[in-house]
C-alpha positions as CSV (number, residue, x, y, z in Angstrom):
1,L,115.2,-5.3,120.0
2,L,117.3,-5.3,116.8
3,R,116.0,-8.7,115.8
4,S,112.4,-7.8,116.4
5,R,112.6,-4.5,114.4
6,S,114.3,-6.0,111.4
7,K,112.6,-8.0,108.6
8,R,115.9,-9.2,107.1
9,P,118.9,-10.9,108.5
10,L,120.8,-8.4,110.7
11,N,124.0,-8.8,108.6
12,Q,122.1,-7.3,105.7
13,V,120.4,-4.4,107.5
14,R,121.4,-1.0,106.1
15,Y,118.8,1.3,107.6
16,L,117.7,1.1,111.3
17,D,115.2,3.4,112.9
18,L,115.0,3.0,116.7
19,S,113.6,6.5,117.4
20,S,111.3,6.9,120.4
21,T,111.6,3.3,121.6
22,N,112.7,4.2,125.1
23,I,116.0,2.2,124.8
24,V,118.7,2.8,127.3
25,T,121.4,0.8,125.6
26,L,122.3,0.0,122.0
27,N,124.3,-3.2,121.7
28,Q,124.8,-5.9,119.1
29,L,125.7,-3.4,116.4
30,E,128.4,-5.8,115.4
31,L,125.6,-7.9,114.0
32,C,124.9,-5.1,111.4
33,P,128.2,-4.6,109.6
34,K,126.4,-3.1,106.5
35,L,124.5,-0.5,108.4
36,T,124.6,2.9,106.7
37,T,121.9,4.8,108.6
38,L,121.1,4.6,112.3
39,I,118.3,6.7,113.8
40,A,118.1,6.4,117.5
41,N,116.8,9.8,118.6
42,H,114.4,10.5,121.5
43,N,115.6,7.7,123.7
44,H,117.6,7.3,127.0
45,L,121.0,6.5,125.5
46,E,124.1,7.7,127.3
47,S,126.6,6.2,125.0
48,V,126.7,4.0,121.9
49,P,129.7,1.6,121.9
50,N,130.9,-0.4,119.0
51,L,130.2,2.1,116.2
52,D,133.5,1.0,114.7
53,C,131.8,-2.3,113.9
54,C,129.7,-0.5,111.3
55,P,132.3,0.8,108.8
56,E,129.7,1.8,106.3
57,L,127.7,4.0,108.7
58,W,127.5,7.5,107.4
59,K,124.2,8.9,108.9
60,L,123.8,8.8,112.6
61,D,121.1,10.6,114.6
62,L,121.4,10.4,118.4
63,S,119.7,13.7,119.2
64,H,117.5,14.1,122.3
65,N,119.1,11.4,124.4
66,K,120.8,11.7,127.8
């Protein structure tokens, strides 16, 4: 899903909006080390592992998940 939503190489992605995509897991964040904003609201997420792989992340929206 990450690859299909991005128009640039994942290691250069800074903003990622996965809202309302019905995802249940969010993996491969380690491929996005420059990510500053992650919007993943209105999904079916129970947890989001590997956030420590995104040291530049400062905005995170996980509202309306499980």
